[in-house]
N, C-alpha and C positions, 0 to 999 in steps of 0.2 A: 430265540430260544425255541427247540422245540421239544416235548415232550410225552411221552406216554406212559399212563401206570396201568397196571393190570393182576387182578390176584383171581387164582381160581381154584377150586377144590379138590382137582386133583382126579385119578379113578380109582382110588381104593378108601377116601377117606367118606364121611358122612357129613361132616362139618369142617368149614375153612377157620381156622385158627390164625391163619396171616393176616394183616391190615397194614395196607397202604395208603400213603400221603404225600400227594404231588402238589407243589404251589409254584407257579413262572413267576409270583406276585410277593409281593412282602408278607413277614410276620415280623411283627414288630419288626426292628431296624434290619433284620437280614433280608436280602433283597430277593430270596429265595429258597424254597425248604424242601428236601425229597427223603423219607424214610421207609424202611421197609421192618416190620415187626412179625416175627413169627411166636407165636404164645405156645405156651406149655402148661401142663395142668389135667386136672378130671373134666368131669363134663361140663361144658361151657367155660371152664376159668379159664381155658388156654383163650379161646377167642375175648373172653371179657380182660385179660392180662394185655395182649395185645393192644387191643382198640385203646381200652383205659390208659397205657402207656404213651402213646401217642399223643392222645387228647390234653394228658396233664403237660406233658411237655410242649406241646402247641402254645397251651393257655400262657407256660411260662417263657416260650420264648416271646409271646407278644407282650409281657408285660415286663422283661426284663430288663433293667439299669445297668447291663454290662453292655461294653462297647466292643471288647473284642468276639469276634464269632466263635473261638473254640470255649472262652468264658462264659457266652451264651448258652451252647450246646451242653456243656458241663452242667450248669446249675439246672437246666432242664431236666436233662436226664436222670440226676442224682434228685429231684424232685419226683421224678416217677417213680424211680427207683423204692424212696421211702415212703410213699403212698401206698403202693402196691406191698411194699412188706406187713406194712401195718395192716392194712385190710386182709392179709391172708394170714397175717398171728391172730385176728379177729373173729374172723368166718372160716369155719371149719367145712364149707364147700369151696372156698377159696385156696386151702392148705395147701401147699406144694407148687401154688399157679408162678410163672413167671414168664419173660420172653425175651429173646433177643433183640435188638435193636440197633440198625445202622441208620445214619443220618447223615445228609450232604449239603453243603450251601458252596455258592458260587459267589465270593466277593473280593474286591478289590484285588481281581487278576489272580485270584489262587482259588483252588478246589478244597474245602474244609470237610474231612471227614472225622465220624464219630462211630464206634463200635463196639456191643457189647454181645458176645455169642458168637454165632456161625452165620448169622446171614452176611454177605458179600457185599464190596463195593468194587468193581474193576472200573478199569480206565482204557480204550481203544483209539485205534487210527486203522485203518488202510493196511498197516503192516504189521502192527501187534496188539495183543493184549496184555492187559498186568493185571495180576489180582493186588488191590490197595491195603485192604483190611487183612488181618491174621485172625483164623480163626480160633475162637476158645471151645475148642473141644478137645475133648478124649483122645481119638485118634490121631488130631495134627499135633497135640501136644507129644504125643507118643514116636511120631514121627519128626518132628525135630529134636526130639532128645534120641534116636535112634532105635528106638524100643519096639518099632512095629514088627519088626521081624521080615516073614514071608508073605503076613497078611495083605490083603488087597484092602486098602482104606474103605473101599467101597462096598465091602462084602465084610467089614468085621461086623462082630456080635453087640459092639457096643457104637458104633459107626454114628448115632444119633445121640450120645450121651455129651452134652456140653458142660464146660466148666465155670462158665462164668451166666449169668441172665439177671436181667432186671426184673428185682422184687423176690430174688432167691435167696438173699443175705440181708442185713442192715444195712452195708454199705455196699458199694460196688467201684470197682476200676474200669475205668472207661480205658478205651484207646483210642488217641488221635492221631490224623495224617494231614500233612499238606501236600498239594501238587499243583505246581505250576501251570497255568492255562495252555501253555507253548507245548505242554506235554501229552495233550491227548486233544482227540476230537468230537469223543462221545464216552459217558459214563453210562455204567449198568449196576443198579440194586437189584439184588436178589435174595431168596430167601434158597435154604439148602433143598428145596423141594424143586429146585430148578438145578442146583449143580450137581445134584447126587444122582440125575437122570442123564445131563447134557455138561459134557466134560467141556475143559478151557477151550482146545481145538475147537470143538462145534458151536461154542458160544461166538469164537473170533469168525466162523464161517458166516455165520447169521447176523453178526453184527456191520462187518465191512461190507462196503457198497453203497448206492445211493435210495435204496428203502428208506422211507420217513419210520421215526421213531415207533408209529401205532403199528406198522406193519411188521418192524423188525419185534417187538416187546409179544405181539400176537405170534407170529412165528417160533419163537422161543418158548413161549407156554405150549401150543402145540405140539412141540417136538419133543418136551418134558411129558406129554401126555401120553405120543406115540410110542415111547418107550419105557412106557408103564405108567407113568401117573401116581408114584406109591404116598406120595405126599400133598400138601396144598403148594400150589406153586404162585410165587409172584414175582414179578419182574417191572424195573422202573430202567427206561432208556430214555436217555436226555442226550440233547443235541444242542449244549449252548450257546456256540455259534451261529446256527441255525435261524433264520427268520422265518 
């Protein structure tokens, strides 16, 4: 397994509210784990929310008594949501904080994915790229319902509004996905700071080919910055079948 995780403040922001974690080694009974979280909130609250959510989830994964990847991820994300919601309710400085959360692990010849918010996971090979997660964002829900009209989703005034986040409400609904290993050669987790700047065709162009995971992640982040870098940018490129 080869992988590389990268996060960058971008060209327009003064602080980085994204947080990434990547481990090809075991955490609890999970043989590997990859996470991207994109925080939101007031001064420092978004940075705190993303980092705190990931660290709570990792501790919960490490100590979990569950045996199935989906059950482990569900337990961990719900614990992170509960703690962030309670902290936001008690501390005015953290009120309104929250974070997206996309996590993935490969186990038993399957890729297991958990998602809240609009950070994404893609699978790719040399012939195609496919977004596995579904964005929990106002614009994407409008698109799915046919309500967007002639608006360009990348220019919509509410393009950054998300409809689900860790810590935003007392309970959280998590989407889960399973993908057989023979359906892809690599996968990408990323925040919307990448996908708002770089479209799927451009992602695919940079992911295919023989470059290693580190080079691909660096090129993707650099490309997002060259195209404006309007938000924090995070990318984790994982090549699970490479040594």
